[in-house]
N, C-alpha and C positions, 0 to 999 in steps of 0.2 A: 155307780159309786159317786158320791158327791165330793166336792173339793174339800180338802182338809189341810192342816199344817202339822208337821211333826218336827221336833228339834233334831237338827243334824249334829254331827260330831263337833263342829266349830260354833254352834249356837244358833245361826239363822234357821228359820223354819223351812221345811221342804214342802212345796206345794204340789200335790198330786191331783190333777183334774179328773173329772168323770171319764172313765174308760171302760171298754168292754173286755170280754175274756180274750178276744183275739189280740188286742193291744198288749195285754199282760203277757200272753204267750210269746208275742214277737219280742217283747222286752227281755224275757227270760232266755230266748234263743240267742240274743246278741251280747250276753255277758258270759264270763267264763263258767259260772255256776250260779243257780238261783233256786230258791224254794219259797213256797207260800206257807205261812204259819198263821193259824187263827188266833183269836184273843185268848184261848185256853192253852196255847202252846202246843197244839197238835198240828202236824205237818199235813197240809191239804194239797200241795203241789210240789213236784220234783222234776228238775230239768235233767237232760242228758249230761250236761257238764257236772252237775252234782253227783251223778252216778260215777263219772270218771274219777272225781276227787275222793269219794268216800267208799266206793265199791257197792253201795246199796242201790239196787234197781228201784224204780219208782213204786212197784207193787209192794216192796218191803218197807219203803220209807213212808209212804203216805199212810196216815192213820196213826203213826207212832208219835209219842211225845218227844219234844225237842230234847228234854233232859236225858232221854235214853241214848241220844246220839253223842253226848258230850263225854270226853275222857277226863276233863278237869272242869272245875267251876269257872265261869267267866271271870276275867279280871275286874277289879273294882271300877265302877263307872261305865263299864261297857254296855250294861243293860240300859242305864239312863240315857247314855248318848247314842245308843243303838248303833255302835261302831266299835271295832277293836279286833285284836287277834285272839281267836278262841281255838282251843285244842279239841278236835273231834275224834271219835273212835272209828277207825276204818273197819270195814266188814271183816277183814282178816285179823282184827284185834290190835293192830298197830295204831299209834297216835298220829293224827294229821293236823298240824297247825294251819289255820286258814284265817285270812283277813276277811271279816264279815262286816256287812253293812245292811241295815234294815230301814225300810221305808213303810210308813203306816198308810193303810188304805181305810177309808171311812165308809160306813154304811149310810143309810138314809138319814139317820139322826145326827150325822157329823161326828159320831164317836168311832174310834178305830175298832174295826172288827177283824182285821187281818193285817199281815205284814209281808212284804216282799223282801226276802233276805238274799243278798248276793254274796258270793265268796270267790276267793282266788288265793293261790299260794303266795305268800309274801316273798318278794324278791326273786321269784322263779322266772327265768327267761322265757321268751315266747317260744312255743314249740315248733312253729312253722317259719319258713323263710319270709313269707309275706308279712307275718306278724312282726318278725325282727326288723324288716325294712320299715314297717310303719312306726315301730317304737324308736328306731334309731335315725329317723329322717331328720335332716338339718333344719327343716322348716317346721313350724308349729302345725300339727295335725290333730284334729278332734272329731268326735262323732257325737251327735245329739239325737235324741228321739224326737218324735213329732211334737212333743210338749216342751221342747227346748231344755231338756235335762241332759246333763253329761252322761254319755255311755262309755266313752273311752277317750284317753288323751295319750299322746306320746311324750317322750322325755323332754323334747324342745318346748312343747306346750306347757308342761309342768314348770319348766324354768321361767317361762314368761309369766305364768300366773303366780309363781313364788310359793306354791304348796304342792304336796305329793298328789298323785292321782286319786288316792283313797279319800282325800278330803273333798274331791269334786264329783266323783262318779255318783250319779243319781240325783244330784242337786240341780235345781232350776238356775239357769244362767244368771238372771238378775240378782240372785242371792249370793253370787260369788264375786261381785264387783262392788266397789265403793261408790264410784261416780255413776249413780243410777241414771241421771239425766243425760249424761254424755253417751252412755251405752245404749240408749233407746234406739238409736239408728242401727246399731249392730243387731239388736234383738229383732227389729222390724225386718231386716233383710233375711234373718233366719226364718221368720214366719213366712216371708214371701216365697222362699225356696220350697216350703211345705205346701203353701196355698196354690202356687202356680205350677209346681212341678218342674220348674226351669232353673238352671244355674243362674246365680247372681254374683255380682262383684261389689265389694264394699271397700272404699278407701277412707282411711281415717288418719288423724295425727293426734296422738294422745300419749299419756304416761302409761307405760306397762306396769301392772301391779307390782312387779319385782324390781322396778327401776324408778328413780326420781327424775329421770329425764324423759322428754317427749320423743316419741318415735313415730315414723310414718309406717303405716301398715296397709298392705294390699291383700285383701282376704277374698278367696274364691269359695263360694258356697254352692253345693249341688245336692239335689235330692237323692236319697238312697231308696231303691225299690226292692220288693221281694219278687219271688218267682212269678206272681200273678200281676206284677206291674204296679202294685200299691206302694205309695210312699210310706216308708216305715221309719225314716230318720233323715238326718242331714249330715253330710260330711263337709268339713271346712279345712282349708289350707291357708295359713296366714304367713305372708312373706314380709320380712322387715325391709322396707324400701326407703329407709331414711336417707341413704346416700343418693339414691335416684331422686328422691324428693328434693334434697338440697341442690342437686344438679339442675333440676327444673327451676327451682327458685332462683338460682344464680342466673340462668338463662333469661328468666322473666325479668330479673332485675336489670340485666343488660338491655333487654328490649325496651323496658320502661325508661332507662337512662337516655336512650336515643330520642325518645319523644319528650321527656320532661326536663332535660338539661339543655340549656342554650336557647330557651324560648325567647329571650330578649338579648340585645347586645349591650348588656350592663354587667360589669365585672362582679359587683357585689351580689346582684340578683342571681347570677349564674352560680356563685358559691353557695348561696342559700338553697338553690334547687338541688345541689349535690347533698347538702345536709338533710333536706327533706326526704331524699331518696334513701339515705343510709339509716336514719332514725325513724322508727324503732326496729325495722326489719333486719338490719345488719349490725347495728351498734346501739348501745345504751346511751352513748355520748359520742359526738363527732364534732370536729372543728376544721376550719380551713384558714390557714395563715399564708400570706403572700409577702414576697419581697417588696420593699417600699417603692422601688422604681416602677413596678407593674401598675400601680395606681396613679402614677404621674403622667403628665402630658408629653414628656420628652422620652426619647428612646435611648435609655442608658442601661443596657443589660449588665447585670452584675453577677459574677460567679461567686456563689456562697462559699465562705471559708469554713474552717473547723467549727468556730463559734458563729452562730447565725442570729441576726436580728430580723424578726418577722412581725408583720402587722396582722392582727386578728380581724378578719372580714366577716366571718359567720361562724356560728356554732349552734348546736341544738342538743336536747336531752329528752329522755323519756320522763324525767322529773320536771315538774313545772318550776320555772325560775332558773333552770340550768345551774344547780348548785355546784356541779363538778368543775365549772370553768374557773380557772385561776387567772384568766385575763379577760377583760371586758372587750366587747366588739369595738373596733376602732383604735384600740391601744396597741402599742408595740411591746414585744417581749423578747428577751434574750434566751436563746437555746444553747446550752453548753454542748461541747463536742460529744460527750458521752450519752446525750439524750437520744431517744429513737428518732425524733424529727430531724435532728442534725445529721444523724447517721444516714437517714433516708436521702437527704439532700446531697450528702457527700458521695454516696454510692450510686445514686440514681435508681435504686431498686427498693421494693417494699421491705420493711424491717418489722419482724415479729418479736414481741416481748411478752414474757409471762411472769406471773408472780413467782418470787423466789430467786430470780436472776439478779445479780448484784447491781448492774446498771439500771435495771428496772426499779428496784427498791430505792436506789439513790435518787433517781429522777422523780419518783412519786413523792419521796420525802421532801425534796427541794420544792416541788410544786405545792405541796400541802403547806409548807412554811410560808408561801406567798399567796395563799388562797384569799379571796376577798373576805374581809372581816376577821382574818386570822383563823378561820375554821378549816380544818382539813376535810376536804370533800372527796378525796380519792380513796378513802378506805373502802375495801371491797373490790377494788379493781384487780382483776385476775388475768386479763389479757388485753393487749393493745397492738394496734397495727398502724404504722406510719408509712405513707406512700408519697413519693414526690410528684408534683404537678409539673410535667414537662411537655412542651409543645414545640415542634419545629426546631429541636435541638437546643431550646432555651428553657432553663429552669425558672419557674414562676413562683413556686411555693411548695407547701406540703399540706396534705390532709391526714388527719388522725382519727382513728376509730377505736373506741374503748368499750369493753364489755364488763359489766358489773353484775347485774341481775341475770343476764343470759348465762346458762350453765356451761356452755361449750367454749373452749378456748379457740382462738383463731388458728387455722391450720394452713398448710401449703395451698390448698384449693382456694381458701379465702384470700390469700395473698395474690394469687393470679387474678381473681375477680377484682380485687381492689386496684391492681395496676391497670386493668382494662377500664374500670370506671374512672380512675384518675386520668387516664390518657384522654378519654372522651371529654371529661370536664375541663382538662387543661386546654384542649383545642378550642373549646367554646369560650373559655376565659381569655385566651390569646386573641380569638376573633373579636371579642368584645373590647379588649384593650386596643387592638389595632383600629377598630371602628371609632372608639372614643378619641383616639389620637388623630385620626384622619378628620373626624367631625370637628374637633377643636381647631385643627389647622385650617379647614375649609371655612369655619365660622370666623376665625381671625382674619383670613383673607377677605371674606365677604364684608366684614365690618370695616376693614381698612379701605375698601373700595366704595362703600356707601358714604354719603355725605354725613360728616360729623355734626355740623351745624349749618343749617340752610342759609345761603347768602342773603344779606339785607336787600330788600327791594320793596317798592310801595304798591305794586300792582295787585298783589294778593296776600292774604293772610293764610298761612299753611300750618297743617299738623300732619303727622305721619306715624305709621307703625310698621315695624318689620318683625315677623315671627318666623324663626327658622323651624324647619320640620324636625319632629322627633321620631320620624319613621326610620326603619332599618335601611332605607335606600340612601339616606344621608342628606346633607344640605343641598338645596337647589340653587338656581342662578337667578332669583328674583332681585330686581333693583328698582330704585326710583331716584329722581333728581329734580331739582328746581334750578333753572339756569337763567340769570338775568340777561336780557337782550337790550339792544339799543332802543332809544325812544321810550324808555320806562316800561318796555314790554318784558314779559317773562315767559319762559318755556317750562312746561310741566311734562315730565317723562316717567313712564313705568314700563318695565320690560321683564321678560321671563325667558331664560335660556333652557332649552331642552336638556334633560339629564340631571344628575346630582353628583355631588362630590367636588373635589378640588378642581377637576377639569372644567366643570360648569362654572365654578366661581371665577376661574381664570378667564374663561370666555366672556363672562359677564363684565369683568374688568375691561376687556378689549372693547366691547360694545359701548360701555359707559363712557370710556375715553373718546371713542369715535363720535358718539352723539354730541359730546361737549365740543369737539373740534368742529363738527359740521354746524352745530348751533352758532358757533362764533362767526361763521361765514354768513349767518342770517338767511339760511335757505328756508323756503316755505316747507310746511310739514310733509307734503307729498314728495317734494324733491329730496328732502333729507332722508326719508325712508327709502327712496330709490337708491341713493348713494350708499346707505347702510346695507341694503340688500346686496348690492354689488360687493361690498366688503365681506359680508358673511359668505357669499359664494366663492370669493377668492380664498378665504381662509379654509373653507371646506376642500377646495381643490388642492391646497397645499398639503393637507393631511392625508393619511392613508388608512385603509382598514375601516374598522367599525367606528372610528372617531368622527367620521364625516357626519353621521347622524346626530352626534352630540352637539354640532355647531348650529343646529336649527334654533330659532328664537322667535318670540313675538314682541311687539313694541307698540306703544301708543305715544304719539308726540303731539302736544298741543301748545299753541302760542296765544297768550292773552294780551290785548292792547288796552290799557286803562283809559286811553284818550278816546278811542272809538268804542270801547266796551265790546269789542268783537273777539270771539274765540274761534280760532282756526285750528282744526285738528285732523289727523289722519292716523289710521291703524294698520298694522301688519299682523293679521291673524290674532288680534287681541280683542278681548271683550270690551264693549262700549262703556263709557263712563256713565255714572248716574248724576242727574242734575236736580238740585233743590233750589227753587225760585223763592224770592222773599215772601210771596203769598202762601207758601207751604206746599205748592205743587211739586211733585217728585216724578221724574220720568227718566227712562234711559235715553241717551242722546241717539237719535236716528242717524246712522252713518253706515257707510259701506266699508266693511273690514277687508282689506286686501289680503293677499296670501302671506303666510309666515315668512320671515326673513330666511333667505337661503334657497327659496324655491326658484326665484329668478324668472325674468321674461314677462311678468305681469305688472300692470300699472297700479299705482296707489291713488286713491281719490281723497280730496280734502273736503271737509264739511265746515261751513261757517255759521256761527250763531252770534246774535247780538244779545248780550246778557244785561239785565238790570243790575245795578250795584247791590252787593250783598248776596248774590247768588253763590251757592256752594257746589263745586264740581268734585265728584268722588272718582278717583282713578284707582284701580286695583288690579292685582294679578289673579289668574284663574284659580289659585289655591283657596281663595275666599269663597268661591261659589261652586267649584267642581269637586266631586268625590264619587267613588264607585256606587254608593248607595243613595245618591242625591239627584234630584231633578234640577237641571241648571235654571230653568224658567222659574221654578219655585224658589230657588235660592236668590235669584235676582229680585223677585218680588219681596222677599224678606229684607233684602238690602234696601230697597226703596222705602219699606215701612220703617226700618231702623233709621234711615237718613231723615225721615220726616219727624221722628220723635224729638221732643223738646230737649235741648242741651244748651247749657250756658256757654260752653267754649267748644272749639273744634276738637280739643283733646278729649273732652267728655264724649263728643260725638263719635270719635274713633273707638273709644272703649265700648260704647253702646252698639256700634255696628259689629265689632268683633264678637261681642257676647251673644248677639242675636243671630248672626249669620254663620259664624265659624263653626264647623263640626267639632264634636268633643275631642276626637283624635284626628287632627288634620294630617293628611298623607303628603302634603306638599307645603312649600314655603308660602308665606302670605306677605304681600306688600300692599299697603293702603296709604293713599295720599289724598288729603282733603285740602281744597283751596277755596277761600271765600274772596270773591272779587271786590276790588275797589275801583273807583273812577276818579280821574282828574278832571275837575270842573273847568268851565270856560275862564275862570279867574286865574288859572294856572297855565293856560295855553294861549299863545298869541300866534296868529297866522296872517301872512301877507302874500298876495300874488304880485310877482315882480315882472315888470315889463322887460323883455329881453333886450335891454339897451344899456351900454356901459354908463350912460349918464344917470341912470336910476340907482346905481350902486350907493351913491351918497345918501339918497332918500332912504334906502334900506338900512344903512347904518344909523341914520337919525331915528328911524322908527324903533329900531332895536334899543337904542339908548334911552328913548322915552319910556319904553316898556319896563326896562330895568329900574328906572327911577320910580315908576309906579309900584314896582314890587319891592322897593327899598334895597336894591342891589347895585347901588351906584359904584361900589368898589369893583364890581366885575365889568364895568362898562368898557374900560380900555381894552381888555383882552377880547371881549365880545365884539367890539367894533372891528378889530383886526380879523377875527374869525369870520364874521359876516362878510366883510369886504372881500376876503380871499375866496370863500366858498361861492358867494353870489357871482363874483367876477368869473370864476372858472366855469360855473354853470352857463353864464351868458356866452362866454367865449368858446367853450368846447362842447357844451350840451345842446339841448334842443328844447323849445318851448313845449308845455308851459313850465315856468320857473316859479317855485314857491319857497318862502322862508317861514320857518316855524321855530318858536322858542317855547321850551317846556321847563317849567320850574317844578322840579321834583326834589329828590334828595341831592341831586346835582342840577346844574344848569345845562340844558341840552339845546344845541343849535343845529337845526336840520335844514338843508337846502335840497329840494327835489327838482328834477328836470325830466324831460321826456326821452333822454338818451340812455341807452343801456351800457354805454362805455364807462367803465370805472376808472378813476384816477389812480395813479401809482406814485408812491413816494420815491424820489430820486435825488441824488446829490448833484447840485449845479456846479459847473466848472467856474473857474475864476472870472472868465470874461463873458459868461452867459448873462443875458439880461433877465431871464425868468428861471423858473424851476425851484424857487426858494419858498414859495407860498405855503405848500403843504408841509414842508419841513418846519416852517415857523409855527403853523397850526399844531403840529405834533409836539413841539417843544413847549408851547404855552398852555395846552389843554391836558387833561388827565388821560384821555384816550380819544381816538377818532376812528372812523371806518366808513364803509359804504355797504348798502344792501340793495338788492334788486327788488323792484316792485312791479306790479302789473302794468304800470304806465311808464316805466323807465327805471330810475335809480334814485337813491337818497344818500347824500353825504352828510354825516353827522359828526359832532364833536361835543365832548362832555368836559365841563370844568367844575371844580369843586366850589361849592357855594361858600362865600365868606360868612363868618359867624354873625348871626343877627344880633 
């Protein structure tokens, strides 16, 4: 037989594929009653079920005309539709109403040459217990033949399909469904059960023909075999697993929330991540509103009252442009006490609201009245869920989920899920809030300790940059400083404290203060680092627990003398500076970096360089060159190339270096300090070797006076004579040769007297009858400042006085 099509009772054609006699007999055996009728209306086949219904054995029925078996004429339309209830004459003469259905079989020319007619008593209960169990099963059960035609359905299956069994038996599966494309997967699994002879499982999520809502279905399909083991059909059992499906979806949503919410320590971004998780899987529209203090830098928790003022930080919708929002992101909004968000904040629990409830209708009307542009955007809202955002006993705000197009209302399970999601999101928001607050505090502390404006000095021209870290670990302890020293010298400092946060900033402040104090003593770089190392060691020994490791630090200390043009520097675990010479040559300063501060017990070594005027020294912290994915040598080579690039100013040079060397997302703070050296020429420095004899003090005063006249500083001559006389006399009387006098004309007038003794003078108050002891007191009163410093050959006593206006 070739394939043909015949009109079924509901219109769609019935496709019967080529089949042999055995297939037709199997089909007839698995229906209540069946007969084969040729095109002339003569019975050519008769099943045992037909004998039981009519009383005619096969030998009496085969060969008779169908018309002879009818007790009444078929109802109108039954012949054309090949289906209907027809009254047959029983062999005993009684009338038997039967529900008949015919399927046309074609010959070789595709024209129908016979029909398979199936029959059963309308409304008659199953005669066997097994049949009753099949028909009354709570799950959907169906039987198909090997060509995917319905053979039998139970009551539950008919309810799902929305039509009686008579409308489906004998019909091809794809002819009974509307969404052909979606059901191809179901059909393919039916075919697999026949082809492989093995059970298969098919899971789907689709509309049932009798419902306008989607359901999850778990369908088991297994092959049905005859006594010889041949596959003669397929049995299916479909279970409505919608509740289990949504339970799995809720669990998956919670798992996804753990990974997708809180990826950054940013309050607004965390709220946006919650919205992205809810829409569109859980809500058609969702919003997050927070109390104003949560977004501030200060810690002022507020308990929400009956009426609440909240600030919108994020919202999202399945509709582009978010037309449902009555509040713009960043704006504040007033929530009256009857509104679901205010109720949620007041009770601390999720609040469900549905269309038809008075408070719900009142709130929706109030929101629509204030919608942007005056357009009501909340029409169609049928369910809403408001859940408070609470973390560590503190209320932060509220999240709202709304369903418009989604057909299902929110239920108790949805409220439990929303509270769990809100709890996780609230903890992440609170973490972000705390981090922002601590970062703001640490950054404020850091900025208060860093130099606001570098002090005036003539030794170097400087430019600097400080970039705090944006990483989750917080602000580090990087710092820099420029410290004027005696003799027109200047100290350049960069340092980095181990760790991050407020503790590191506080430690940085300690070290920065200590460096300034030690620099004021005019210690050489290696000695200064030794004293600083002792300080860090003492600080670590005073602390307990894990804080000891946080007190480690690195530091580079350099002193530049514009008179000798010498740079003296030492490092404690710090990367070496880069040096740009006036001829364009760039290199890293070769030096021995000592151990980091706090290790203790190891010496520090100084390195001395003589620099031409106009050289640029680049001091930096390791955040500029070190990163997990970077090679330090390569980063230092990039630093040298960037330092050699042409730049009109040091500020432009700083920007060039940061752009070329700094990674896109630095994981640590960065401090950069550039210094261009200057030199004081011979016309601004005068030096005399003094014979260690008191008789030569007058000559020293005279020489100093003449030099001031040459510089046009006659007004300073009187004070300078007194200073020179006192310092030279003290050097001759209490010091050791050689004695040297030097005058430096810089931003101030500096008088220096050096001798070979390491004993430093001390200021003391002379008693009434003392003949001496007033000289240094007089110097301190007449000059701006004075002091002493140790040198490699003794000491130097110096005094500075303000230059008179030229």
